[in-house]
C-alpha positions in Angstrom: 0.0 0.0 0.0 1.2 3.5 -0.8 2.5 5.7 1.9 -0.6 7.7 3.1 1.5 10.8 3.4 2.3 10.7 -0.3 0.7 13.9 -1.7 0.5 12.5 -5.2 -2.1 9.8 -4.4 -5.2 10.4 -6.6 -8.3 10.7 -4.5 -12.0 10.9 -5.5 -14.6 12.8 -3.6 -18.3 12.4 -4.6 -20.7 14.9 -3.2 -24.3 13.5 -3.5 -27.2 15.6 -2.4 -30.0 13.3 -1.1 -32.8 12.4 -3.4 -36.3 13.9 -3.4 -38.0 13.4 0.0 -41.6 13.7 1.0 -42.8 17.1 2.2 -42.1 18.0 5.8 -45.8 18.3 6.7 -46.2 16.6 10.0 -42.9 14.9 10.8 -39.5 16.0 12.1 -37.1 16.9 9.3 -34.7 14.1 10.2 -37.5 11.6 9.8 -38.5 12.5 6.2 -38.3 9.4 3.9 -37.7 9.5 0.2 -40.7 10.1 -2.2 -41.3 7.6 -5.0 -39.3 9.8 -7.4 -36.5 10.1 -4.9 -36.2 6.3 -4.7 -35.9 6.1 -8.5 -33.4 9.0 -8.6 -31.3 7.5 -5.9 -31.1 4.2 -7.8 -30.1 6.2 -10.9 -27.3 7.8 -8.9 -26.2 4.3 -7.9 -26.2 3.2 -11.6 -24.2 6.3 -12.5 -21.5 5.4 -9.9 -21.4 1.8 -11.2 -21.1 3.1 -14.9 -18.2 5.4 -13.9 -16.4 2.6 -12.0 -16.6 4.6 -8.8 -16.4 2.3 -5.7 -16.3 4.0 -2.4 -13.9 3.1 0.3 -16.1 5.1 2.6 -19.5 6.7 2.5 -20.0 9.6 4.9 -23.8 9.9 5.4 -26.0 12.3 7.3 -28.1 10.4 9.8 -31.4 11.7 8.3 -33.8 9.1 6.9 -33.7 10.6 3.4 -29.9 10.5 3.2 -29.7 6.9 4.5 -32.4 5.9 2.0 -30.5 7.7 -0.8 -27.5 5.5 -0.2 -29.6 2.4 0.4 -31.3 2.7 -3.0 -28.0 3.6 -4.7 -26.4 0.5 -3.2 -29.4 -1.6 -4.3 -28.7 -0.4 -7.8 -25.1 -1.6 -7.5 -23.1 1.2 -5.9 -20.3 -0.2 -3.7 -19.0 1.0 -0.4 -16.4 -0.8 1.8 -17.6 1.1 4.9 -20.4 3.6 5.9 -20.2 6.2 8.6 -23.2 8.1 9.8 -22.1 11.5 11.0 -24.5 14.0 12.6 -22.1 16.8 11.6 -23.2 16.4 8.0 -26.8 17.3 8.8 -27.3 21.1 8.4 -23.5 21.5 7.7 -21.9 24.3 5.8 -18.6 24.0 4.0 -16.5 24.4 7.1 -18.3 21.6 9.0 -18.2 19.4 5.9 -14.5 20.0 5.5 -14.0 19.0 9.2 -15.8 15.7 8.4 -13.5 15.1 5.4 -10.4 16.0 7.4 -11.2 13.0 9.7 -11.1 10.5 6.8 -8.2 8.0 7.1 -5.3 9.0 4.8 -5.1 5.7 3.1 -8.6 5.8 1.6 -8.9 6.9 -2.0 -12.6 7.3 -2.7 -15.1 8.9 -0.4 -18.8 9.6 -1.1 -20.6 12.2 1.1 -24.4 11.9 1.1 -25.8 15.2 2.5 -28.0 18.2 2.1 -28.3 21.6 0.5 -27.0 24.1 0.9 -23.8 22.5 2.3 -23.2 19.9 -0.5 -23.6 22.4 -3.3 -21.5 25.0 -1.5 -18.7 22.5 -0.8 -18.6 21.4 -4.5 -18.3 25.0 -5.5 -15.6 25.8 -2.9 -13.4 22.8 -3.8 -13.6 23.0 -7.6 -10.6 24.7 -9.2 -12.1 25.6 -12.6 -14.7 28.3 -12.4 -15.6 28.4 -16.1 -16.2 24.8 -17.2 -19.9 24.1 -18.2 -20.2 21.7 -15.3 -18.9 24.2 -12.8 -21.2 26.9 -14.1 -24.2 24.5 -14.0 -23.6 23.4 -10.4 -23.4 27.0 -9.2 -26.8 27.7 -10.8 -28.6 24.6 -9.6 -27.8 21.5 -7.5 -31.2 19.8 -7.1 -32.0 16.6 -5.2 -29.8 13.7 -6.3 -27.3 16.1 -7.8 -23.9 14.6 -7.8 -20.4 16.1 -8.2 -17.3 14.0 -8.8 -14.0 15.7 -7.8 -10.4 14.5 -8.0 -7.6 15.8 -5.9 -4.1 14.7 -4.7 -4.2 16.4 -1.2 -4.4 14.3 1.9 -7.9 14.3 3.2 -6.7 16.1 6.3 -5.3 18.9 4.2 -8.1 19.3 1.6 -8.9 23.0 1.2 -10.9 25.2 -1.2 -9.8 25.4 -4.8 -7.8 22.1 -4.6 -9.9 19.7 -6.6 -10.7 19.1 -10.3 -14.4 18.9 -11.0 -14.5 15.8 -13.2 -18.3 15.5 -13.6 -21.6 17.0 -12.4 -24.7 15.1 -13.1 -28.4 15.0 -12.0 -29.3 11.4 -12.2 -33.0 10.7 -12.8 -34.8 7.4 -12.6 
């Protein structure tokens, strides 16, 4: 295994906003499950990850029902994760809190998926991406709807990842 301190290790970060949830009418926000469309879109996100050959060493997931179900349906569609951590810091997190979560990722891991919420996930994608003019970058700054997914590559150690240090490889909105 490569030395985890090697700054030239290619790493992949996938930022997945949870899929469409039911309206918050009479239940606590954390308890909102996915809507029918959300289940289909989460499965589409899983199929996208499979098609791109992205296999997560770690999924960092908000503890909300809708984020847990988003990963569940993605996994049922074939998405692979070696480990899943549910981290309360992801729920209602801004970019600084999300970066704190990322900084705790073990150095030897190469591919991490975060399943979280807006506005934190869209903000983080925008903060990390280097190129401000690519069509994907412009699109993600204009809209990052439910099940929106950004794929970023970087060579920083997880503990050192900072704004403007990742290449935006893809930005998609999987639909089922």
